[in-house]
N, C-alpha and C positions, 0 to 999 in steps of 0.2 A: 553918786550917794558917796557921802563922808561915812567912813567905817571905823575911824580912829578910835572910837570908844566900844567897838564890838571886837570880842577875839574869835579869831576865824583860824581854824589849826590850818596848815600847809598842805594837808592831805585833803580837805575840803573842797567841793567846786560849789562857788556859788555864782548863779546868774548875775549880770552886771545890772540888770534891772531889778532884782528882788530887793525890798525893802526889808532893813534889819533895824530893829530898835536899840537903843543904846542898853550898854551891859549886857547883851545876850552874847553867852558863848555857843559857838559852833564847833564840835568836836571831830575826833579821826572820822574820815571817810564818808561825812554828810555830804547828801547832794540837795541844795535849794535851786529849784526852777525857776523858769521866767515868771515874773509878775507875782512871786508869792510875797507875802506880807508877814512877816514875823514880829513881835512886838517886843517891850521892853524886857530886861532883866530875865530872858528865857535859858533855858539849858536845852540843846538840842545833843544828844550823847551819840557815841560811836553808831556809825551805821544807819543813820536816820535819814530816810529819802524824805522831801517835801516838793510833792508835785506844783505844777503851773497852776498860778492863780489860788491858791491855798492861802487860808486866812487862820494864823495862830495868835491869841492875843498875848497881852501884859502875863509876866511870871509864871509862865507854863513850863513844866517839865517833861519833854519827850525821851524816853529811855531808849536803850540799845536796840537796834534793830525793827524799828516801827517804820511803817510807810504809811506817809498821811497823803490820800491822793485826791485829784481834782474831786471837786463838790463838798470834801470836807471843810467845816468851819470849825474852829476850836476858840472859845472865848477865853476870858482872862481866867489866870489862878486855877488851870488845870493840871492836872498830874497823868501821865500817859505810861505804863509799865512798860517792862521791855516785852518786844514780839506781839505787843498788840496788832492785830488786823482790821483795818479800815477796808471795807468794799465801796465801789461807786457804779456798781452794775448788777442790777435785778437779775437779768439774764445774760450771763457771760458767753461770749464767743470771741473765737479768733477774729473773725471779719464778721461785723454786722452794718450794714450800711444804715441802719435804722436807730444805732445806739445813741444813748443820751446820758448824760452824767445824772445820777440818783443824789440829790444833795442829803447830808448828813450834819448835824447841828449838836456841837457838844458846848452846854451850856456853862457857865461861870462855876468853877469850883469843883468841878467833877472829878472823880478819881476813878481811874480803870485799871485793873490790876493785871500784872502779867499773863500774855498768852489770851488773852480775851480776845474773841471776834465781835467788831461792829458790823453788822450786816448794813447796807445803805437804806437811805429813807427814814431812819430814825431820827429820834431826838432824845438827847440825854438831859434832862432836867438839871436845874440848880443843884449844886451839891450832892447830886445821887453818888452812889459807890457801885461798880461794876466789879464782882468778883474774881478773882485770876480764873481762868479758864472759861470763863461764861460765854456763851453766845448769844449775843442781844438779836434778837430779830423784832421786837418791837418799841415803842416809845417807852422811856423810864421816866416816872414822874418825879420831882423835885425831892431832895431828902427820902430817898428812898435805896436799901442796900438791895440789888439783884445778884442772883447766882443760879449756877445751872447751865442744861443745854436742853431746852431755850432758856434763857434766862428767867426767871419769875422773882416777883417782890416776896421777900423774906422779912423786913420790918422796915418801919421808919428810921432815920437817923437823924442826928443833929448835924450842924455845919462842919465839925470836927470828925464826924464818921461815926461817932458811938451811937451805938443800938438804942432807942426809946424804948420804954415799957410798952407794952401792948394795950391797948385801951380795952376796958373790959366790957 
């Protein structure tokens, strides 16, 4: 694959068959595994790990120390704050012959705050916002702000993330 229009820091490890879109920047100590697909104009910050077969859309920003595991699909225009944790196993064990990846879908325009945990098997709806430190255990509707542990809907938001007035 031609990567002349992609910036890859010298400390990054990128699998030869990973596909990376034009204009993407891959920073210090990033690891991108086999068959990963990273879109155009993305930024993968320091210490990001992208597991095999992960899909990340265009214009996404993944901040420091995020691990995106197999089974996670991130659509376009998504912000993932520092130290966000994605899981991909509902019943984690060191060894489990029956283990299956549990998919997680992050729709277009989602914003996930620092240190949030996204438990596998959920869908984060278009332009929703997950507040910093939240633990998401169920689907989040589009244009909704959630926060807490477990994360609960706090308000509806617009595309820019501004809270909308509650309907009376």
